[in-house]
N, C-alpha and C positions, 0 to 999 in steps of 0.2 A: 746610241741615241744622240742626237744633236743637242748641244748645250742650249738650254732655253726652250726646248720643245715641250709642249704641254703634256702633262702626265695623264695616262688613260684613266678614265673614271666611268661611273655609271652613265654619264651623259654622252660619252663617246661610243660610236659603234665599234665593236670588236672586229667585225669583218666587213670590208667595203668592196663591193663588186662594181667595176667600171667596164661597160661593154660599148662596142661601136665598131664601125667598119675600119678598114686599113687607113692609116694616116689621118685619123679623125682627131688626134691629139690626146688619146687616152693614155698613151705611155708617158708623155711629158707631164700631164696633169697628175697621173697616178703616182709617178715617181716623186714629184714635188710634194704631194699630199703625204706620201709615206715618210718622206724626210721630215716634214713638219710635225707629224704625229710621233715619229720614232718607231714606225711600223715596218714590217717586212714588205718590200716591193716584189711582186711576182707577176711577170708578164707571161701568162699561160700560153700565148701564141708561139713563143719561141720553142716550146717542146715539140709542137707540130712541125715547125720549120726545121728543127734539127732532124726529125725523122725523114722529112722530105729531102734534106741535104744528104743524109746517109744513103737514101735510095738512089739519088742521082749520081753520087760519087762512087757507089759500089755496083752500079750497073743493074740495080733491081728495077724492073719495069714498074712505073707508077701505076699502071693499070692492074697490077697483081696485088690485090688487097691482102691476101694471106701472107705473101712474102714481105710486104711493107709492114704489116702488123707484127711479124716475127722480129723485124729490126727494133720496133718499139718495145718489144718484150725482152730482148736479149742484149741490146747495146745500152750501157749506162748513159743516161742523160741527166745533167744537173744544171742548176742555175744558182750561182753564188754571187756574193758581193763583189764589186769590181776592184776591190783592193786599191792599188796605187795606179791603175790604168788611167791614162790621161788622153784617151782618144775619143772621148765623148760618150762612151758606153754607159748604160744605166745599170748593167749587170753583166757578168761573164757567163757565157753559155758553153758548156762542155758536152761533147758527144764522144764517147769512147775515150775519154781523157784528153781529147784535142779541143783547143780553144776555137770555136766556130762562131763566135759572137757576130762577126761581120759577114762571114761566109753565108750564114742563113738569111741574109738580107739581099742576096744577089738576085737579079731579075729572073733567072731560071727557077729559083726557089719560089719567088712571087707567083710565077706562072703555074706552079704545080701544087702549092700548099693547100689550096681549097679542096682539091680532089682528095689529097691525103687526109686532111682533117675531117672530111665527110665520111670516111670509112668507119663503120661501127666498131670493127675489131681494133682499129687504131685508137679510137676514142676510149674504148673499154680498157685498153692497155694503159692509158695515161690518166684516166679519170680518177681512180682511187688515190693516186699520188697527189693530184691537185686538191682533192677534197681533204686529204690528210693535212696538208699545209694550211688550207683555209680554216678547218675546224680548230686548229691550234690557236687561232685568234691573233689579234694585233697584226693584221695583214691587209694590204691593198692589192687586190687581184684584178688584173685587166685582161680582157679577151673579147670574145664574140658571143659567148653563151654562158658566162659566169652566173649572171642573175637568173637565167632561165633553166639551166641544166646542172652546172657544176655546183653552185651554191645558191639554190633557190631560197634558202633560209638566211641569206646574208642580211646583216643588220641594216645596211644602206646599199641601195642599187642606183647606179647612175648610168645613163646612156648618152654618149657623146656622138655628134654627127657633124658633118661639113659636106659641102658640095664636092662632087667628083673632081672638078677643076681645081679647087683649092687643095684637096688632098693630093692630087697628082703633082701640083706645084711644090708642096712640102717634100714629097718623096724625091722629086727631081733635085731639089736643093740639097737634100741629105746625101744623095749620090755624088753630086759635084763636090761637096765638101770633103768627101773621101777620095776624090780624084778618079771616080768611075765614069766611063763613057755612058751618058744617059740621054734619052730622047723623051721630051715631055709628051709628045703625041703618042708614043708607044706605051708609056706609063699610064696615060689617061685611058687609052683603049683597053689595056689590061685591067685597070681598076674597074672600069665599067663592066667588063665581062665577069670579073670576080664578084662584084656587087650583085649582079643578076643571078649568078650561081648560088651565092651564099644565102640570098633572101628567098630562093625558091627550093632549096634542097630540103629533104624530109628530116635529115638528122642534124640536130643542133643548128637550126637556122639563126642567122644574125638578126635579132629583132629586140624590141624593147620588152623588158620584163613587165609583168603585171604589177600593180601597186603592192607594197610600198616602193616607190622609186621616183626618179625624176629624169627628164631629158634635157640636154643642153646642145645648142647648135652654135 
């Protein structure tokens, strides 16, 4: 816990859910809030990204839900504190013991993660793990369906949003800071496709939770 951070009390929510589309700022705000409160920061989207990365690197067809779900069931995936890392990461993501923190942010993962995260079998494989962490309390969870599916009983629900153009600009800057070849136009087009897919899918749509909650743009 940071020195000077407020101590949890009855007035503070034990579980905070922050949802929103990609690059809406939920990770930055969620991490800052977790640090301020001395809570665990858990970006649930990285577990789906890790499964997507595993499928791509192991030659498992993204279209094969059963095979992709098997990866989610059998390959250990963990999210831990960043320790002494100084590359800007908010947490360290491990898949099969390998550090994939930045690998799961690659464009090919961006292009396929919505499909993987929409698979009911994959979501079922990862849902209980997410809920176990959430129900332990003292946690800030960020994702796309935390307040609606994973933790509908969260004490505080927040939905963050920003225009596709602004979100694409942020993702482009993030890539350039890591020395990756990025194209703003390609990122914007991919983001718009993902928004359309995520808002229209039947399983765990990205949308605002019903009250109690608040939305920020």
